[in-house]
C-alpha positions as CSV (number, residue, x, y, z in Angstrom):
1,M,10.3,6.1,25.0
2,S,11.1,5.4,21.3
3,E,11.0,7.9,18.5
4,I,8.2,6.3,16.5
5,T,5.9,3.3,16.8
6,L,5.0,1.2,13.7
7,I,1.7,-0.7,13.7
8,G,1.1,-3.3,11.0
9,L,3.9,-5.6,9.9
10,G,2.8,-7.1,6.6
11,A,5.2,-7.1,3.7
12,M,5.0,-3.3,3.4
13,G,5.0,-2.6,7.1
14,S,8.0,-4.8,7.6
15,A,9.9,-3.0,4.8
16,L,9.1,0.3,6.5
17,G,10.4,-1.0,9.8
18,R,13.7,-2.2,8.3
19,A,14.2,1.2,6.6
20,L,13.7,3.0,9.9
21,L,16.1,0.7,11.8
22,E,18.7,1.0,9.0
23,N,18.7,4.7,9.8
24,E,19.2,4.1,13.5
25,I,15.7,5.2,14.5
26,E,14.5,4.1,17.9
27,L,11.5,2.0,16.9
28,T,8.7,0.2,18.7
29,V,6.6,-2.3,16.7
30,W,3.3,-4.0,17.2
31,N,1.4,-6.5,15.1
32,R,-1.7,-8.6,15.9
33,S,0.3,-11.7,15.0
34,V,3.3,-11.4,17.4
35,E,5.6,-13.7,15.3
36,K,5.7,-11.0,12.7
37,T,7.6,-8.7,15.1
38,E,10.5,-11.1,15.5
39,A,12.5,-10.2,12.4
40,L,12.5,-6.5,13.3
41,V,13.2,-7.1,17.0
42,N,16.3,-9.1,15.9
43,L,17.3,-5.9,14.0
44,G,16.9,-3.7,17.1
45,A,13.3,-2.8,17.4
46,K,11.4,-3.0,20.7
47,S,8.2,-5.1,20.6
48,A,5.2,-3.7,22.5
49,S,3.2,-6.2,24.5
50,S,-0.1,-4.6,23.5
51,L,-1.5,-1.9,21.2
52,E,-1.9,0.4,24.2
53,A,1.7,-0.1,25.1
54,A,2.8,0.5,21.5
55,I,1.0,3.8,21.3
56,D,2.2,4.9,24.7
57,A,5.8,4.1,23.7
58,S,6.2,7.0,21.1
59,P,5.0,10.5,20.3
60,R,4.5,9.4,16.7
61,V,2.6,6.3,15.5
62,M,2.9,5.1,11.9
63,I,0.1,2.8,10.8
64,C,0.5,0.5,7.7
65,I,-2.7,-1.5,7.5
66,T,-4.5,-2.2,4.2
67,Q,-7.8,-0.3,4.9
68,Y,-8.8,2.9,6.7
69,E,-11.8,1.1,8.1
70,A,-9.5,-1.5,9.7
71,S,-7.3,1.3,11.2
72,R,-10.3,3.1,12.6
73,A,-11.6,-0.2,14.1
74,L,-8.2,-0.9,15.7
75,L,-8.0,2.6,17.3
76,D,-11.6,3.1,18.2
77,Q,-11.6,1.2,21.4
78,P,-12.0,2.8,24.9
79,S,-8.6,1.6,26.1
80,I,-6.9,2.9,23.0
81,V,-8.7,6.2,22.5
82,S,-7.4,7.5,25.8
83,T,-3.8,7.0,24.7
84,L,-4.1,9.1,21.5
85,T,-4.1,12.6,23.0
86,N,-1.2,14.7,21.7
87,K,0.1,11.8,19.5
88,T,0.7,12.2,15.8
89,I,-0.8,9.5,13.6
90,V,0.9,8.9,10.3
91,Q,-1.5,6.7,8.2
92,L,0.1,4.9,5.2
93,S,-2.6,3.1,3.4
94,T,-4.6,2.9,0.1
95,G,-8.0,4.5,0.2
96,T,-10.2,7.3,-1.1
97,P,-9.8,11.0,-0.2
98,G,-13.2,10.7,1.5
99,E,-11.9,8.0,3.8
100,V,-8.9,10.1,4.5
101,R,-11.0,13.1,5.6
102,K,-13.2,10.9,7.9
103,M,-10.1,9.4,9.5
104,A,-8.4,12.7,9.9
105,Q,-11.5,14.2,11.5
106,W,-11.8,11.3,13.9
107,V,-8.2,11.4,14.9
108,N,-8.4,15.2,15.5
109,D,-11.5,14.7,17.6
110,Q,-9.4,12.4,19.9
111,G,-6.9,15.3,20.4
112,A,-4.3,13.8,18.1
113,N,-2.5,15.1,15.0
114,Y,-2.9,13.4,11.6
115,L,-0.8,13.0,8.5
116,D,-1.8,10.9,5.5
117,G,0.7,9.3,3.2
118,S,0.6,7.1,0.1
119,I,3.3,4.7,-0.8
120,M,3.8,4.6,-4.5
121,V,6.2,1.6,-4.8
122,Y,6.3,-2.1,-3.9
123,P,7.9,-3.2,-0.6
124,V,11.2,-4.2,-2.3
125,T,11.8,-0.5,-3.2
126,I,11.3,0.9,0.3
127,G,14.4,2.6,1.7
128,K,15.9,3.0,-1.8
129,E,16.5,6.2,-3.7
130,A,13.6,5.4,-6.1
131,A,11.0,4.9,-3.4
132,Q,8.3,7.6,-3.9
133,I,6.0,8.5,-1.0
134,L,3.4,11.3,-1.0
135,V,2.4,13.0,2.2
136,S,-0.3,15.5,2.9
137,G,-1.5,17.4,6.0
138,E,-0.6,20.3,8.2
139,K,2.9,21.5,7.3
140,S,4.2,21.8,10.9
141,I,3.1,18.2,11.6
142,Y,4.9,17.1,8.4
143,R,8.1,18.9,9.4
144,D,8.1,17.1,12.8
145,C,7.7,13.7,11.1
146,Q,9.8,14.4,8.0
147,P,13.1,12.9,9.4
148,Y,11.3,9.6,9.8
149,I,9.4,9.6,6.6
150,N,12.6,10.5,4.7
151,C,14.1,7.2,5.9
152,L,11.5,5.4,3.8
153,G,12.7,6.5,0.4
154,G,14.6,9.0,-1.7
155,D,11.6,10.6,-3.3
156,V,9.4,11.8,-0.5
157,R,7.0,14.5,-1.7
158,Y,4.9,16.8,0.5
159,V,1.9,17.6,-1.6
160,G,0.1,20.2,0.6
161,E,-2.1,20.7,3.5
162,K,-5.3,19.4,1.8
163,I,-5.5,16.2,3.7
164,G,-6.9,14.1,0.8
165,A,-4.2,15.2,-1.7
166,A,-1.9,12.3,-1.3
167,A,-4.8,9.8,-1.6
168,A,-6.1,11.5,-4.7
169,L,-2.8,11.4,-6.4
170,D,-2.3,7.8,-5.3
171,L,-5.7,6.8,-6.9
172,A,-4.8,8.8,-10.0
173,V,-1.6,6.8,-10.5
174,L,-3.2,3.5,-9.5
175,S,-5.7,4.1,-12.2
176,R,-3.1,2.8,-14.6
177,L,-3.8,-0.6,-13.2
178,C,-7.3,-0.4,-14.6
179,A,-6.1,-0.7,-18.1
180,I,-2.4,-1.4,-18.3
181,T,-2.2,-4.7,-16.4
182,P,-5.2,-6.3,-18.2
183,G,-3.8,-4.8,-21.4
184,V,-0.4,-6.3,-21.0
185,V,-1.9,-9.7,-20.1
186,N,-4.1,-9.5,-23.1
187,G,-1.0,-8.8,-25.2
188,A,0.5,-12.0,-23.9
189,H,-2.7,-13.8,-24.8
190,I,-2.4,-12.5,-28.4
191,C,1.2,-13.7,-28.6
192,E,0.2,-17.1,-27.2
193,S,-2.5,-17.4,-29.8
194,E,0.0,-16.7,-32.6
195,G,2.7,-18.9,-31.3
196,V,5.0,-15.9,-30.6
197,P,7.4,-16.5,-27.7
198,L,6.6,-14.4,-24.7
199,T,10.3,-13.7,-24.3
200,L,10.2,-11.6,-27.4
201,Y,7.2,-9.7,-26.0
202,A,8.9,-9.2,-22.7
203,D,12.0,-7.8,-24.5
204,L,9.9,-5.0,-25.9
205,F,9.8,-3.4,-22.4
206,P,12.8,-2.0,-20.5
207,E,14.2,-3.6,-17.4
208,G,12.1,-2.7,-14.3
209,D,9.0,-2.2,-16.4
210,R,6.0,-4.0,-14.8
211,A,4.9,-5.1,-18.3
212,R,8.2,-7.0,-18.6
213,S,7.7,-8.9,-15.3
214,L,4.1,-9.7,-16.2
215,A,5.1,-11.2,-19.5
216,L,8.0,-13.2,-18.0
217,S,5.7,-14.5,-15.2
218,I,3.3,-15.8,-17.8
219,H,6.1,-17.2,-19.9
220,H,7.5,-19.2,-17.0
221,G,4.0,-20.0,-15.6
222,N,5.2,-18.6,-12.3
223,F,2.3,-16.9,-10.5
224,T,3.2,-17.6,-6.9
225,D,7.0,-17.5,-6.2
226,E,7.5,-13.8,-6.8
227,V,4.2,-12.0,-6.3
228,I,4.8,-8.3,-7.0
229,A,1.2,-7.3,-6.8
230,S,-1.5,-10.0,-6.1
231,V,-4.9,-10.1,-7.7
232,N,-6.4,-9.4,-4.3
233,T,-4.2,-6.3,-3.8
234,A,-5.1,-5.1,-7.3
235,I,-8.9,-5.5,-6.8
236,S,-8.7,-3.7,-3.5
237,C,-7.0,-0.7,-5.1
238,I,-9.3,-0.6,-8.1
239,S,-12.3,-0.9,-5.8
240,A,-11.1,2.2,-4.1
241,I,-10.9,4.0,-7.4
242,K,-14.4,2.9,-8.3
243,T,-15.8,3.9,-4.9
244,H,-14.2,7.4,-5.2
245,S,-15.7,7.9,-8.6
246,E,-19.1,6.8,-7.4
247,D,-18.9,9.1,-4.3
248,L,-18.1,12.1,-6.6
249,G,-20.6,11.1,-9.2
250,I,-17.9,11.0,-11.9
251,N,-17.5,8.3,-14.6
252,C,-16.4,4.9,-13.3
253,E,-16.6,2.7,-16.4
254,I,-12.9,1.9,-16.6
255,P,-12.5,0.7,-13.0
256,A,-15.9,-1.2,-13.2
257,F,-14.6,-3.0,-16.3
258,S,-11.3,-3.9,-14.7
259,I,-12.9,-5.1,-11.4
260,N,-15.0,-7.5,-13.4
261,L,-11.9,-9.2,-14.8
262,Y,-10.1,-9.3,-11.5
263,Q,-13.2,-10.6,-9.7
264,R,-13.3,-13.5,-12.1
265,A,-9.7,-14.3,-11.2
266,V,-10.6,-14.2,-7.5
267,D,-13.6,-16.5,-8.0
268,A,-11.4,-18.9,-9.8
269,G,-9.1,-19.1,-6.8
270,F,-6.2,-16.9,-8.1
271,G,-6.6,-14.1,-5.5
272,D,-3.2,-14.7,-3.8
273,Q,-1.4,-15.1,-7.1
274,D,0.4,-12.3,-9.0
275,A,-1.8,-10.2,-11.3
276,A,-0.2,-12.0,-14.2
277,A,-2.7,-14.8,-13.3
278,L,-5.3,-12.8,-15.2
279,I,-4.0,-14.8,-18.2
280,K,-5.7,-17.8,-16.8
281,V,-9.1,-16.1,-17.0
282,L,-8.5,-15.1,-20.6
283,R,-7.5,-18.6,-21.5
284,M,-10.7,-20.0,-19.9
285,A,-12.8,-17.7,-22.1
286,S,-11.0,-18.9,-25.3
């Protein structure tokens, strides 16, 4: 038996795995694409031969998959459901509070415990003091998982037993994307139109500010080498904000406006590029 199993080894999942191993946690990993397990296995993780084996390997299962629907589809199989009893599922994803509640209810119906977490930083920050992670769910379950979650960053915040709290706060913070990123890119477009060097624009923002990296990416024409947040990632997050607003019947004009711009970037083939590529859409409209 290992202490915890990690399912999903994309950029974020791999960062989570490295942080756990750096803290000498006994870790089992599983990913649909087996080659993605190799780097963590080389660092000391155990690779499970199947999803069933991965869940069997540990009392706690951390899932880092983009969407709740994908997590549910992965677990909702006869051979998997039978392995969930008495396990604790820690879901780290981006979604709406409504999706969280549905997932939590389904997990509980299988006889398992559930915690929901929201990662508020990019993969490069995981394991560092500045890494902020929000967690909600039953306090006793959180306390059991706290030593492992604390390995992931120096700013772990338990935000209460209301299971949708972490997701709600995540969406509230992500709402900045709806206006700030397009706004910064539009600022770069203004500078370009006036012949003002984008280095001067970038220098108006402090080191580490996303606005600075956006401006410099546009200045260098580098939209693929250092992708901090892709257009596809941004549109997924903003779509979740819009869906949540529609579900509650609250105003969704801001995410709707932002999605339109990002969708035009996707349609133009820029989906895998950094969100700075929105400048290409603005240039097309000139």
